C-alpha positions in Angstrom: 77.0 -44.9 62.6 74.8 -47.7 63.8 73.9 -49.8 60.8 70.2 -49.7 61.8 70.2 -45.9 61.8 72.0 -45.8 58.4 69.3 -48.0 56.9 66.5 -46.0 58.4 68.0 -42.8 57.0 68.3 -44.3 53.6 64.7 -45.4 53.8 63.5 -41.9 54.7 65.5 -40.4 51.9 63.9 -42.8 49.4 60.4 -42.0 50.8 61.1 -38.2 50.6 62.3 -38.4 47.0 59.2 -40.5 46.1 56.9 -37.9 47.7 58.6 -35.1 45.6 58.1 -36.9 42.3 55.1 -35.4 40.3 52.2 -37.8 39.7 51.7 -39.4 36.3 49.7 -37.1 33.9 46.0 -37.9 33.6 44.8 -39.9 30.6 44.1 -37.4 27.7 40.9 -37.3 25.8 40.9 -38.8 22.4 42.0 -36.5 19.5 38.8 -34.8 18.2 37.8 -35.7 14.7 38.7 -33.1 12.1 35.8 -30.6 11.4 33.8 -31.1 8.3 34.9 -28.9 5.5 32.7 -25.7 5.1 30.7 -25.6 1.9 31.9 -22.9 -0.4 29.7 -19.9 -0.8 27.0 -20.2 -3.4 27.6 -18.5 -6.7 24.6 -16.8 -8.1 23.2 -18.9 -10.9 23.3 -17.7 -14.4 20.3 -17.6 -16.6 21.6 -20.8 -18.3 21.7 -22.9 -15.1 19.1 -25.5 -14.5 16.5 -25.0 -11.8 18.3 -27.6 -9.6 21.5 -25.5 -9.6 19.9 -22.2 -8.9 20.3 -20.7 -5.4 17.3 -20.4 -3.1 15.7 -17.0 -3.4 15.7 -14.8 -0.3 12.4 -13.4 0.9 11.2 -10.9 -1.7 12.1 -7.3 -0.9 9.3 -4.8 -0.9 8.7 -3.4 -4.4 10.2 0.1 -4.8 7.8 2.9 -4.8 6.9 4.1 -8.2 8.5 7.2 -9.3 6.4 10.1 -8.3 4.6 11.9 -11.1 4.6 15.6 -11.4 1.3 15.7 -9.5 1.0 14.5 -5.9 -1.2 11.5 -5.3 -3.4 13.0 -2.7 -6.5 10.9 -3.3 -6.4 7.4 -1.9 -7.4 4.2 -3.6 -10.3 3.9 -1.1 -13.7 4.8 -2.5 -15.0 6.1 0.8 -13.2 9.4 1.1 -11.3 12.2 -0.5 -8.8 14.0 1.7 -10.3 13.8 5.2 -14.0 13.9 4.1 -15.8 10.6 4.2 -18.8 9.3 2.4 -21.8 9.4 4.7 -20.3 12.2 6.8 -22.8 14.8 7.9 -22.1 18.2 6.2 -24.5 21.1 6.2 -24.4 24.6 4.9 -23.3 25.8 8.3 -20.2 23.6 8.0 -19.3 25.3 4.8 -17.2 28.2 6.2 -15.3 30.7 4.2 -12.8 28.1 3.0 -15.5 26.2 1.1 -17.0 27.2 -2.2 -20.5 26.0 -3.2 -22.1 25.7 -6.6 -25.3 27.3 -5.4 -27.5 24.5 -6.7 -29.5 24.3 -3.4 -30.1 28.0 -3.0 -33.7 28.6 -2.0 -34.5 24.9 -2.0 -34.5 24.5 1.7 -32.7 22.3 4.2 -31.2 19.1 2.8 -31.2 20.2 -0.8 -28.5 18.7 -3.0 -25.4 20.8 -3.3 -21.9 20.6 -4.6 -18.9 21.9 -2.6 -15.2 22.2 -3.4 -12.0 23.5 -1.7 -12.2 23.5 2.1 -10.3 20.3 3.2 -10.8 18.6 -0.2 -7.9 18.0 -2.5 -7.5 20.5 -5.2 -9.6 19.6 -8.2 -12.1 17.5 -6.3 -15.7 18.4 -5.6 -18.2 16.6 -3.5 -22.0 16.1 -3.7 -24.0 16.6 -0.5 -27.6 15.5 -0.3 -29.8 15.5 2.8 -26.9 17.0 4.7 -24.6 14.0 4.1 -21.7 13.5 1.7 -22.7 11.2 -1.1 -20.0 11.2 -3.8 -16.8 12.9 -5.0 -16.0 14.1 -8.5 -12.6 14.6 -9.9 -13.9 17.7 -11.4 -14.2 21.4 -10.5 -17.5 23.2 -10.1 -16.6 25.6 -12.9 -15.3 22.7 -15.1 -11.7 24.1 -15.3 -9.9 20.9 -16.2 -6.5 22.6 -15.7 -7.1 22.6 -12.0 -7.2 18.8 -11.9 -3.6 17.7 -11.3 -3.9 14.7 -9.0 -5.1 11.1 -9.7 -8.3 9.7 -8.3 -8.8 6.2 -6.9 -6.7 3.4 -8.4 -4.4 6.1 -9.9 -7.1 7.0 -12.5 -6.8 10.4 -14.2 -8.8 12.6 -16.5 -7.4 12.1 -20.0 -6.3 8.5 -19.4 -7.1 6.0 -22.0 -9.8 3.3 -21.6 -7.1 0.6 -21.9 -5.0 2.0 -19.1 -8.1 2.5 -16.9 -9.1 -1.2 -17.4 -5.6 -2.2 -16.3 -5.9 -0.2 -13.1 -9.5 -1.1 -12.1 -10.2 -4.3 -10.3 -11.9 -7.0 -12.4 -15.7 -6.8 -12.8 -16.2 -3.4 -14.4 -19.4 -2.9 -16.4 -19.8 -0.8 -19.6 -22.9 0.9 -21.0 -23.4 3.6 -23.6 -23.4 7.2 -22.5 -26.8 8.8 -22.0 -26.0 11.8 -24.2 -23.7 10.4 -26.8 -23.9 6.6 -27.0 -21.9 6.4 -30.3 -18.7 7.9 -28.9 -19.3 7.8 -25.2 -19.8 5.2 -22.5 -19.9 4.7 -18.8 -17.3 2.3 -17.2 -18.5 1.4 -13.6 -16.9 -0.7 -11.0 -19.0 -1.7 -8.0 -17.1 -2.8 -4.8 -18.5 -6.2 -4.0 -17.9 -5.7 -0.3 -19.7 -2.4 0.2 -22.2 0.0 -1.2 -19.4 2.0 -2.9 -18.6 2.4 -6.6 -16.6 4.4 -9.1 -17.7 5.5 -12.5 -15.7 6.8 -15.5 -17.2 8.8 -18.3 -15.3 7.9 -21.5 -15.5 9.7 -24.8 -13.5 8.6 -27.9 -11.6 6.2 -25.7 -10.4 8.8 -23.1 -11.6 9.5 -19.6 -13.4 12.8 -19.4 -14.9 12.5 -15.9 -14.7 10.2 -13.0 -16.5 10.1 -9.7 -16.9 7.7 -6.7 -18.8 7.2 -3.5 -22.2 5.8 -2.6 -23.5 3.5 -5.4 -26.8 5.3 -5.8 -25.1 8.7 -6.1 -22.6 7.3 -8.6 -25.5 6.2 -10.8 -26.8 9.8 -11.1 -26.0 11.1 -14.5 -26.0 14.7 -13.6 -25.2 14.6 -10.0 -27.6 17.0 -8.2 -29.5 17.8 -11.4 
């Protein structure tokens, strides 16, 4: 073979082999730093731990509902209503259909006379005073005075038969006390006036125990005998 052809063939073979050789690998990124160790889970602090060692408290969970009493709490804390009847609501004798029972105080006294009603859509054991065709106050009392029919609490969870001390715990601050009109030695009135409205609640207390309670328009709550 011609020496020149032999050299050319050898050169082509070298070039071909070079073309088949894989390229050098790219430069690798530096080895990442080892991850920081994960803090161990907090262990709830015991009562003996110092404040600095106690875990952060989570957002407080809502307080569990108090265990239901035997009687349903059908009267709201609000002083403006009982059931679906609202203080100031217009209510006339024509509204008192067969489901309502009146005390008959306004019989023969003409339109707008003061009257007491119960039943209807009121909670059991609650009566309401209507004067000038508008609801003025609610009494946790029945028209015939049968205390056994009063099974539910009134505003603030107050109940007939509750002690004065317990009543004061439940009422907002600012209650006023004065002797009872008929028995000042053993009886008293405990009244709380809502500072943000013309609404109030009054308790009649004898021998340290609630015997009556009523709420609604302040002027009506001040009436000792209701319609009388």
